[in-house]
DRENTORTI-836180 format. One record per residue: residue number from 1; residue in one letter; x, y, z negated of N, C-alpha, C in turn. Coordinates in Angstrom, 1 decimal, padded with zeros to 4 digits, m for minus. Layout:
<atoms>
(NUM, a, (X, Y, Z), (X, Y, Z), (X, Y, Z))
...
</atoms>
This chain:
<atoms>
(1, m, (025.2, 017.4, m004.3), (026.4, 017.8, m003.5), (026.5, 016.7, m002.4))
(2, n, (026.6, 017.2, m001.1), (026.8, 016.3, 000.0), (028.3, 016.1, 000.3))
(3, k, (028.6, 015.2, 001.2), (030.0, 014.8, 001.4), (030.8, 016.0, 002.0))
(4, k, (030.2, 016.8, 002.8), (031.0, 017.9, 003.4), (031.3, 018.9, 002.3))
(5, e, (030.4, 019.2, 001.4), (030.7, 020.1, 000.3), (031.8, 019.5, m000.6))
(6, r, (031.7, 018.2, m000.9), (032.7, 017.5, m001.7), (034.1, 017.6, m001.0))
(7, a, (034.1, 017.4, 000.3), (035.3, 017.4, 001.1), (036.0, 018.8, 001.0))
(8, l, (035.2, 019.8, 001.1), (035.7, 021.2, 001.0), (036.4, 021.4, m000.4))
(9, l, (035.7, 020.9, m001.4), (036.3, 021.1, m002.8), (037.6, 020.3, m002.9))
(10, a, (037.6, 019.1, m002.3), (038.9, 018.3, m002.4), (040.0, 019.0, m001.6))
(11, v, (039.7, 019.5, m000.4), (040.7, 020.2, 000.4), (041.3, 021.4, m000.4))
(12, e, (040.5, 022.2, m001.1), (041.0, 023.3, m001.8), (041.7, 022.9, m003.1))
(13, a, (041.2, 021.9, m003.8), (041.9, 021.5, m005.0), (043.3, 020.9, m004.7))
(14, l, (043.4, 020.1, m003.7), (044.7, 019.6, m003.3), (045.6, 020.6, m002.8))
(15, k, (045.1, 021.6, m002.1), (045.9, 022.7, m001.5), (046.6, 023.5, m002.7))
(16, q, (045.8, 023.7, m003.8), (046.3, 024.4, m004.9), (047.4, 023.5, m005.6))
(17, e, (047.1, 022.2, m005.7), (048.0, 021.3, m006.5), (049.3, 021.0, m005.7))
(18, y, (049.2, 020.9, m004.4), (050.3, 020.5, m003.5), (050.4, 021.5, m002.3))
(19, p, (050.9, 022.7, m002.5), (050.9, 023.7, m001.5), (051.6, 023.2, m000.2))
(20, d, (052.6, 022.4, m000.3), (053.3, 022.0, 000.9), (052.8, 020.6, 001.4))
(21, g, (051.8, 020.7, 002.2), (051.2, 019.5, 002.7), (051.9, 019.0, 004.0))
(22, i, (053.1, 018.4, 003.7), (053.9, 018.0, 004.8), (054.3, 016.5, 004.7))
(23, c, (054.7, 015.9, 005.8), (055.0, 014.5, 005.8), (056.3, 014.2, 005.0))
(24, s, (056.3, 013.1, 004.3), (057.4, 012.7, 003.4), (058.5, 012.1, 004.2))
(25, l, (058.3, 011.6, 005.5), (059.3, 011.1, 006.3), (060.2, 012.2, 006.9))
(26, q, (061.5, 011.9, 007.0), (062.4, 012.9, 007.5), (062.7, 012.6, 009.0))
(27, y, (062.6, 013.6, 009.8), (062.8, 013.4, 011.2), (063.1, 014.8, 011.9))
(28, t, (063.7, 014.7, 013.1), (064.0, 016.0, 013.8), (063.3, 016.1, 015.1))
(29, d, (062.7, 015.0, 015.6), (062.0, 015.1, 016.9), (060.9, 014.1, 017.0))
(30, p, (060.0, 014.1, 018.0), (058.9, 013.2, 018.0), (059.2, 011.8, 018.0))
(31, l, (060.3, 011.4, 018.7), (060.7, 010.0, 018.8), (061.1, 009.5, 017.4))
(32, q, (061.8, 010.3, 016.6), (062.3, 009.9, 015.3), (061.1, 009.7, 014.4))
(33, l, (060.1, 010.6, 014.5), (058.9, 010.4, 013.6), (058.1, 009.2, 014.0))
(34, l, (058.0, 008.9, 015.3), (057.4, 007.7, 015.8), (058.1, 006.4, 015.2))
(35, i, (059.4, 006.4, 015.3), (060.1, 005.2, 014.8), (060.1, 005.2, 013.3))
(36, a, (060.2, 006.3, 012.6), (060.2, 006.3, 011.1), (058.8, 005.8, 010.6))
(37, t, (057.8, 006.2, 011.3), (056.5, 005.8, 010.9), (056.3, 004.3, 011.1))
(38, r, (056.8, 003.7, 012.2), (056.8, 002.3, 012.4), (057.5, 001.6, 011.3))
(39, l, (058.6, 002.1, 010.9), (059.4, 001.5, 009.8), (058.7, 001.5, 008.4))
(40, s, (057.8, 002.5, 008.3), (057.2, 002.7, 007.0), (056.1, 001.7, 006.6))
(41, a, (055.7, 000.9, 007.6), (054.7, m000.2, 007.4), (055.2, m001.1, 006.3))
(42, q, (054.4, m001.3, 005.2), (054.8, m002.2, 004.1), (056.2, m001.8, 003.6))
(43, c, (056.5, m000.6, 003.6), (057.8, m000.1, 003.1), (057.6, 001.4, 002.6))
(44, t, (058.3, 001.8, 001.6), (058.2, 003.1, 001.1), (058.8, 004.2, 002.0))
(45, d, (058.3, 005.4, 002.0), (058.9, 006.4, 002.7), (060.3, 006.7, 002.2))
(46, a, (060.5, 006.6, 000.9), (061.9, 006.8, 000.3), (062.9, 005.8, 000.9))
(47, r, (062.5, 004.6, 001.1), (063.4, 003.6, 001.6), (063.7, 003.9, 003.1))
(48, v, (062.6, 004.3, 003.8), (062.8, 004.6, 005.3), (063.8, 005.8, 005.4))
(49, n, (063.7, 006.8, 004.5), (064.5, 007.9, 004.6), (066.0, 007.6, 004.3))
(50, l, (066.2, 006.5, 003.6), (067.6, 006.1, 003.3), (068.2, 005.4, 004.5))
(51, v, (067.3, 004.7, 005.3), (067.7, 003.9, 006.5), (067.9, 004.8, 007.7))
(52, t, (067.1, 005.7, 008.0), (067.0, 006.4, 009.3), (068.3, 007.3, 009.6))
(53, p, (069.0, 007.9, 008.6), (070.1, 008.7, 009.0), (071.2, 007.8, 009.8))
(54, e, (071.5, 006.6, 009.3), (072.4, 005.8, 010.0), (071.9, 005.3, 011.3))
(55, l, (070.6, 004.9, 011.3), (069.9, 004.4, 012.5), (070.0, 005.5, 013.6))
(56, f, (069.6, 006.7, 013.2), (069.5, 007.7, 014.2), (070.9, 008.3, 014.6))
(57, g, (071.9, 008.0, 013.7), (073.3, 008.4, 014.0), (073.8, 007.5, 015.1))
(58, r, (073.4, 006.2, 015.0), (073.8, 005.2, 016.1), (073.0, 005.4, 017.3))
(59, f, (071.7, 005.7, 017.2), (070.8, 005.8, 018.3), (070.2, 007.2, 018.3))
(60, p, (070.9, 008.2, 018.8), (070.5, 009.6, 018.6), (069.4, 010.1, 019.6))
(61, d, (069.1, 009.3, 020.6), (068.0, 009.6, 021.5), (067.4, 008.4, 022.2))
(62, l, (066.4, 008.6, 023.0), (065.7, 007.5, 023.6), (066.7, 006.6, 024.5))
(63, e, (067.5, 007.2, 025.2), (068.4, 006.4, 026.1), (069.3, 005.5, 025.3))
(64, a, (069.8, 006.0, 024.1), (070.6, 005.1, 023.3), (069.8, 003.9, 022.8))
(65, f, (068.6, 004.1, 022.4), (067.8, 002.9, 022.0), (067.6, 002.0, 023.2))
(66, v, (067.3, 002.5, 024.4), (067.1, 001.6, 025.5), (068.3, 000.9, 025.9))
(67, q, (069.5, 001.5, 025.7), (070.7, 000.8, 026.0), (071.2, m000.2, 025.0))
(68, g, (070.5, m000.1, 023.8), (070.8, m001.0, 022.7), (070.1, m002.3, 022.8))
(69, s, (069.8, m002.9, 021.7), (069.0, m004.2, 021.7), (068.3, m004.4, 020.4))
(70, p, (067.2, m005.2, 020.4), (066.5, m005.4, 019.1), (067.5, m006.0, 018.0))
(71, e, (068.4, m006.8, 018.4), (069.3, m007.4, 017.5), (070.2, m006.4, 016.8))
(72, e, (070.6, m005.4, 017.6), (071.5, m004.3, 016.9), (070.6, m003.4, 016.1))
(73, i, (069.4, m003.1, 016.5), (068.5, m002.3, 015.7), (068.3, m003.0, 014.3))
(74, e, (068.1, m004.3, 014.4), (067.9, m005.1, 013.1), (068.9, m004.8, 012.1))
(75, t, (070.2, m004.6, 012.5), (071.2, m004.5, 011.5), (071.1, m003.2, 010.7))
(76, y, (070.4, m002.2, 011.3), (070.3, m000.9, 010.6), (069.0, m000.9, 009.7))
(77, i, (068.0, m001.7, 010.0), (066.7, m001.6, 009.3), (066.3, m002.8, 008.5))
(78, h, (067.2, m003.7, 008.2), (066.9, m004.9, 007.6), (066.3, m004.7, 006.2))
(79, s, (066.6, m003.6, 005.5), (066.1, m003.4, 004.2), (064.7, m002.8, 004.1))
(80, c, (064.1, m002.6, 005.3), (062.8, m002.0, 005.4), (061.7, m003.1, 005.4))
(81, g, (062.1, m004.4, 005.5), (061.1, m005.4, 005.5), (060.5, m005.6, 006.9))
(82, l, (060.1, m006.9, 007.2), (059.6, m007.2, 008.6), (060.5, m006.6, 009.6))
(83, y, (061.8, m006.7, 009.4), (062.7, m005.9, 010.2), (062.8, m006.5, 011.7))
(84, k, (062.7, m007.8, 011.8), (062.8, m008.4, 013.1), (061.6, m007.9, 014.0))
(85, t, (060.4, m007.9, 013.5), (059.2, m007.4, 014.2), (059.4, m006.0, 014.5))
(86, k, (059.8, m005.2, 013.5), (059.9, m003.7, 013.7), (061.0, m003.4, 014.8))
(87, a, (062.1, m004.2, 014.7), (063.2, m003.9, 015.7), (062.7, m004.2, 017.1))
(88, r, (061.9, m005.3, 017.3), (061.4, m005.6, 018.6), (060.4, m004.5, 019.1))
(89, d, (059.6, m004.1, 018.2), (058.6, m003.0, 018.5), (059.3, m001.7, 018.9))
(90, i, (060.3, m001.4, 018.1), (061.0, m000.1, 018.4), (061.7, m000.2, 019.8))
(91, y, (062.4, m001.3, 020.0), (063.1, m001.4, 021.3), (062.1, m001.4, 022.5))
(92, a, (061.0, m002.2, 022.4), (060.0, m002.2, 023.4), (059.3, m000.9, 023.6))
(93, m, (059.0, m000.2, 022.5), (058.4, 001.1, 022.5), (059.3, 002.1, 023.3))
(94, c, (060.6, 002.1, 023.0), (061.5, 003.0, 023.7), (061.5, 002.7, 025.2))
(95, c, (061.6, 001.5, 025.5), (061.6, 001.1, 026.9), (060.3, 001.6, 027.6))
(96, q, (059.2, 001.4, 027.0), (057.9, 001.8, 027.6), (057.9, 003.3, 027.7))
(97, l, (058.4, 004.0, 026.7), (058.4, 005.5, 026.8), (059.2, 006.0, 028.0))
(98, k, (060.3, 005.3, 028.2), (061.1, 005.7, 029.4), (060.5, 005.3, 030.7))
(99, e, (059.9, 004.1, 030.8), (059.4, 003.6, 032.1), (058.1, 004.2, 032.4))
(100, v, (057.2, 004.4, 031.4), (055.8, 004.8, 031.7), (055.6, 006.3, 031.4))
(101, y, (056.2, 006.8, 030.4), (055.9, 008.2, 030.0), (057.1, 009.2, 030.3))
(102, g, (058.0, 008.8, 031.1), (059.1, 009.7, 031.5), (060.0, 010.1, 030.3))
(103, g, (060.0, 009.4, 029.3), (060.8, 009.7, 028.1), (060.1, 010.6, 027.1))
(104, k, (058.9, 011.0, 027.3), (058.2, 011.9, 026.4), (057.2, 011.1, 025.6))
(105, v, (057.1, 011.4, 024.3), (056.2, 010.8, 023.4), (054.8, 011.4, 023.7))
(106, p, (053.8, 010.5, 024.0), (052.5, 011.0, 024.4), (051.8, 011.9, 023.3))
(107, d, (050.9, 012.7, 023.7), (050.3, 013.7, 022.7), (048.8, 013.3, 022.4))
(108, t, (048.4, 012.1, 022.8), (047.1, 011.7, 022.5), (047.1, 010.4, 021.8))
(109, i, (046.1, 010.2, 020.9), (046.0, 008.9, 020.2), (045.8, 007.8, 021.2))
(110, e, (045.0, 008.0, 022.2), (044.6, 007.0, 023.2), (045.9, 006.4, 023.9))
(111, e, (046.8, 007.3, 024.2), (048.1, 006.8, 024.9), (049.1, 006.3, 023.9))
(112, l, (049.1, 006.9, 022.7), (050.1, 006.4, 021.7), (049.8, 004.9, 021.3))
(113, v, (048.6, 004.6, 021.1), (048.3, 003.2, 020.7), (048.5, 002.2, 021.7))
(114, k, (048.9, 002.6, 022.9), (049.3, 001.6, 024.0), (050.7, 001.2, 023.8))
(115, l, (051.5, 001.9, 022.9), (052.9, 001.6, 022.6), (053.0, 000.4, 021.7))
(116, p, (054.0, m000.5, 021.9), (054.1, m001.6, 021.0), (054.3, m001.2, 019.5))
(117, g, (053.5, m001.8, 018.6), (053.6, m001.6, 017.2), (052.9, m000.3, 016.7))
(118, v, (052.3, 000.4, 017.6), (051.7, 001.7, 017.2), (050.2, 001.6, 017.1))
(119, g, (049.7, 001.8, 015.8), (048.3, 001.8, 015.6), (047.7, 003.2, 015.4))
(120, r, (046.5, 003.3, 015.0), (045.9, 004.6, 014.9), (046.5, 005.5, 013.8))
(121, k, (047.0, 004.8, 012.7), (047.6, 005.6, 011.6), (048.9, 006.3, 012.1))
(122, t, (049.7, 005.6, 012.8), (050.9, 006.2, 013.4), (050.6, 007.2, 014.4))
(123, a, (049.6, 006.9, 015.3), (049.2, 007.8, 016.3), (048.7, 009.1, 015.8))
(124, n, (047.9, 009.0, 014.7), (047.3, 010.2, 014.1), (048.4, 011.1, 013.5))
(125, l, (049.4, 010.4, 012.9), (050.5, 011.2, 012.2), (051.3, 012.0, 013.3))
(126, v, (051.5, 011.3, 014.4), (052.3, 012.0, 015.5), (051.5, 013.1, 016.1))
(127, v, (050.3, 012.9, 016.5), (049.5, 014.0, 017.1), (049.3, 015.2, 016.2))
(128, g, (049.2, 014.8, 014.9), (049.0, 015.9, 013.9), (050.2, 016.7, 013.6))
(129, d, (051.3, 016.0, 013.3), (052.6, 016.6, 012.8), (053.3, 017.2, 014.0))
(130, i, (053.3, 016.5, 015.1), (054.1, 017.0, 016.3), (053.4, 017.9, 017.2))
(131, y, (052.1, 017.6, 017.5), (051.4, 018.4, 018.5), (050.3, 019.3, 017.8))
(132, g, (050.2, 019.2, 016.5), (049.3, 020.2, 015.9), (047.8, 020.0, 016.1))
(133, k, (047.4, 018.7, 016.5), (046.0, 018.4, 016.7), (045.4, 017.9, 015.4))
(134, p, (044.1, 018.0, 015.3), (043.4, 017.5, 014.2), (043.6, 016.0, 014.0))
(135, a, (044.1, 015.5, 012.8), (044.4, 014.1, 012.6), (044.0, 013.7, 011.3))
(136, v, (043.6, 012.4, 011.2), (043.3, 011.8, 009.9), (044.1, 010.5, 009.8))
(137, v, (045.1, 010.5, 008.9), (046.0, 009.4, 008.7), (045.4, 008.5, 007.6))
(138, t, (044.8, 007.5, 007.9), (044.1, 006.6, 006.9), (045.1, 005.5, 006.4))
(139, d, (046.0, 006.0, 005.6), (046.9, 005.0, 004.9), (046.2, 004.5, 003.6))
(140, t, (046.9, 003.7, 002.8), (046.3, 003.2, 001.6), (045.9, 004.2, 000.6))
(141, h, (046.7, 005.3, 000.5), (046.4, 006.4, m000.4), (045.1, 007.1, 000.0))
(142, c, (045.0, 007.4, 001.3), (043.8, 008.1, 001.8), (042.5, 007.2, 001.6))
(143, i, (042.6, 006.0, 002.0), (041.4, 005.1, 001.8), (041.0, 004.9, 000.4))
(144, r, (042.0, 004.7, m000.5), (041.7, 004.6, m001.9), (041.1, 005.8, m002.5))
(145, i, (041.7, 007.0, m002.3), (041.3, 008.2, m003.0), (040.0, 008.7, m002.4))
(146, c, (039.8, 008.7, m001.1), (038.6, 009.1, m000.5), (037.4, 008.2, m000.9))
(147, g, (037.7, 006.9, m001.1), (036.6, 006.0, m001.5), (036.2, 006.4, m002.9))
(148, r, (037.2, 006.7, m003.8), (036.9, 007.0, m005.2), (036.1, 008.4, m005.3))
(149, l, (036.6, 009.3, m004.4), (035.9, 010.6, m004.4), (034.4, 010.5, m004.0))
(150, g, (034.2, 009.6, m003.1), (032.8, 009.5, m002.5), (032.8, 010.1, m001.1))
(151, l, (033.9, 010.2, m000.5), (034.0, 010.8, 000.9), (033.9, 009.7, 001.9))
(152, s, (034.2, 008.5, 001.6), (034.2, 007.4, 002.6), (033.8, 006.1, 001.9))
(153, e, (033.5, 005.1, 002.7), (033.1, 003.8, 002.2), (033.9, 002.7, 003.0))
(154, g, (034.2, 001.7, 002.2), (034.9, 000.6, 002.9), (036.4, 000.8, 003.0))
(155, k, (037.1, m000.2, 003.5), (038.6, m000.1, 003.5), (039.1, m000.3, 005.0))
(156, d, (038.3, m000.4, 005.9), (038.7, m000.5, 007.3), (039.2, 000.9, 007.8))
(157, p, (040.5, 001.0, 008.1), (041.1, 002.3, 008.5), (040.4, 003.1, 009.6))
(158, a, (040.0, 002.4, 010.6), (039.3, 003.0, 011.7), (038.0, 003.6, 011.3))
(159, k, (037.2, 002.8, 010.5), (035.9, 003.3, 010.0), (036.1, 004.5, 009.1))
(160, v, (037.1, 004.4, 008.2), (037.3, 005.5, 007.2), (037.7, 006.7, 008.0))
(161, e, (038.5, 006.6, 009.0), (038.9, 007.7, 009.8), (037.7, 008.4, 010.4))
(162, k, (036.8, 007.6, 011.0), (035.6, 008.2, 011.6), (034.8, 008.9, 010.6))
(163, q, (034.6, 008.3, 009.4), (033.8, 009.0, 008.3), (034.4, 010.3, 007.9))
(164, l, (035.8, 010.3, 007.8), (036.4, 011.5, 007.3), (036.4, 012.6, 008.4))
(165, r, (036.5, 012.2, 009.6), (036.4, 013.3, 010.7), (035.1, 014.0, 010.7))
(166, e, (034.1, 013.3, 010.2), (032.7, 013.9, 010.1), (032.5, 014.9, 009.0))
(167, v, (033.4, 014.8, 008.0), (033.2, 015.7, 006.8), (034.4, 016.7, 006.6))
(168, l, (035.5, 016.4, 007.1), (036.7, 017.3, 006.9), (036.8, 018.4, 007.9))
(169, p, (037.1, 019.6, 007.5), (037.4, 020.7, 008.5), (038.6, 020.2, 009.4))
(170, a, (038.4, 020.2, 010.7), (039.4, 019.7, 011.6), (040.8, 020.3, 011.3))
(171, e, (040.8, 021.6, 011.1), (042.1, 022.3, 010.9), (042.8, 022.0, 009.6))
(172, e, (042.1, 021.3, 008.7), (042.7, 021.0, 007.4), (043.0, 019.5, 007.2))
(173, s, (042.5, 018.7, 008.2), (042.6, 017.3, 008.0), (044.0, 016.7, 007.9))
(174, n, (044.9, 017.2, 008.7), (046.2, 016.6, 008.7), (047.0, 016.9, 007.4))
(175, a, (047.0, 018.1, 006.9), (047.7, 018.5, 005.7), (046.9, 017.8, 004.5))
(176, f, (045.6, 017.7, 004.6), (044.8, 017.0, 003.5), (045.3, 015.6, 003.3))
(177, c, (045.6, 014.9, 004.4), (046.1, 013.5, 004.3), (047.5, 013.4, 003.7))
(178, h, (048.3, 014.4, 004.0), (049.6, 014.4, 003.4), (049.6, 014.6, 001.9))
(179, r, (048.7, 015.5, 001.5), (048.5, 015.8, 000.1), (047.9, 014.6, m000.6))
(180, l, (047.1, 013.8, 000.0), (046.5, 012.6, m000.6), (047.6, 011.6, m000.9))
(181, v, (048.7, 011.5, m000.1), (049.8, 010.7, m000.4), (050.5, 011.1, m001.7))
(182, l, (050.7, 012.4, m001.8), (051.4, 012.9, m003.0), (050.5, 012.7, m004.2))
(183, h, (049.2, 012.9, m004.1), (048.3, 012.7, m005.2), (048.2, 011.2, m005.6))
(184, g, (048.2, 010.4, m004.5), (048.1, 008.9, m004.8), (049.3, 008.4, m005.5))
(185, r, (050.5, 009.0, m005.3), (051.7, 008.5, m005.9), (051.7, 009.0, m007.4))
(186, a, (051.3, 010.2, m007.6), (051.4, 010.8, m008.9), (050.3, 010.6, m009.9))
(187, v, (049.0, 010.6, m009.4), (047.9, 010.7, m010.2), (046.9, 009.6, m010.0))
(188, c, (046.3, 009.5, m008.8), (045.3, 008.5, m008.5), (045.9, 007.3, m007.8))
(189, t, (046.7, 006.6, m008.6), (047.4, 005.4, m008.2), (046.5, 004.2, m008.0))
(190, a, (047.1, 003.2, m007.3), (046.3, 002.0, m007.1), (046.1, 001.3, m008.4))
(191, r, (047.0, 001.3, m009.3), (046.9, 000.6, m010.6), (046.0, 001.4, m011.5))
(192, q, (046.1, 002.7, m011.5), (045.3, 003.5, m012.5), (044.9, 004.9, m011.9))
(193, a, (043.7, 005.2, m012.1), (043.2, 006.5, m011.8), (043.3, 007.4, m013.0))
(194, k, (044.3, 008.3, m013.0), (044.5, 009.1, m014.2), (043.6, 010.3, m014.2))
(195, c, (042.3, 010.1, m014.4), (041.3, 011.1, m014.2), (041.5, 012.3, m015.1))
(196, s, (042.0, 012.1, m016.3), (042.2, 013.3, m017.2), (043.3, 014.3, m016.6))
(197, e, (044.1, 013.8, m015.7), (045.1, 014.7, m015.1), (044.8, 015.2, m013.7))
(198, c, (043.6, 014.8, m013.2), (043.3, 015.0, m011.8), (042.6, 016.4, m011.5))
(199, c, (043.1, 017.0, m010.5), (042.5, 018.3, m010.1), (041.2, 018.2, m009.4))
(200, m, (040.7, 017.0, m009.2), (039.4, 016.8, m008.5), (038.4, 016.1, m009.4))
(201, r, (038.7, 016.0, m010.7), (037.9, 015.3, m011.6), (036.5, 015.8, m011.7))
(202, s, (036.3, 017.1, m011.5), (034.9, 017.7, m011.7), (033.9, 017.3, m010.6))
(203, f, (034.4, 016.8, m009.5), (033.5, 016.5, m008.4), (033.7, 015.1, m007.9))
(204, c, (034.5, 014.3, m008.6), (034.9, 012.9, m008.2), (033.8, 011.9, m008.7))
(205, q, (033.3, 011.1, m007.8), (032.3, 010.1, m008.2), (032.9, 009.0, m009.1))
(206, w, (034.2, 008.7, m008.8), (034.9, 007.7, m009.7), (035.0, 008.2, m011.1))
(207, a, (035.4, 009.4, m011.3), (035.6, 010.0, m012.6), (034.3, 010.1, m013.3))
(208, e, (033.2, 010.4, m012.5), (031.9, 010.5, m013.1), (031.4, 009.2, m013.6))
(209, k, (031.7, 008.1, m012.8), (031.4, 006.8, m013.2), (032.1, 006.4, m014.5))
(210, q, (033.4, 006.7, m014.6), (034.2, 006.3, m015.8), (033.6, 007.1, m017.0))
(211, d, (033.2, 008.3, m016.8), (032.6, 009.1, m017.9), (031.3, 008.4, m018.4))
(212, d, (030.5, 008.0, m017.4), (029.2, 007.4, m017.8), (029.4, 006.1, m018.5))
(213, e, (030.4, 005.3, m018.1), (030.6, 004.0, m018.7), (031.2, 004.2, m020.1))
(214, g, (032.0, 005.3, m020.3), (032.5, 005.6, m021.6), (031.4, 006.0, m022.6))
(215, v, (030.4, 006.7, m022.1), (029.3, 007.1, m022.9), (028.5, 005.9, m023.3))
(216, k, (028.2, 005.0, m022.3), (027.4, 003.8, m022.6), (028.1, 002.9, m023.6))
(217, s, (029.4, 002.8, m023.5), (030.1, 001.9, m024.4), (030.2, 002.5, m025.8))
</atoms>
């Protein structure tokens, strides 16, 4: 079985297991998703979702953020961790969106990564969820599970993204990554791969290795 064949099996298995392949972050517009994703770095989506209603209540649009300050943004996001850096990035990001992009969130990865604090993970999420373009969000769940499956090698997000773009159907890649997050939380966790509960056990290289080691022992 080659990687493309394995990838197709993974796409279908996760689609059956998690029909709703959507983002866990709560947002109502492109700017809110951009900011929520920045806040999610080294923080859980659940925590971000607790913080953003009050944040977006105070700053309902781009102009409100620009008229605010990093110090005020800090007061709303301090429980997300690295809040001073995130607040500076959010403020600078909003200023740049207004000054350079006319207040519109860019629709390409190349332009998005020019914004303060925005890397390829965030950029992929925005172009996939907001603009419906093929996207591969290589977060920790994606890197871990795809490595175990045998779809990718290494832990460098950019390299894993490139590898996955070569084997995943473009139209399925965005939802596939969202489903990996759900699967990574419930079954294929960092601490333990619960292979006996996994919908991808029959074609997973990690599960096959565990079976072989069990036989040898």
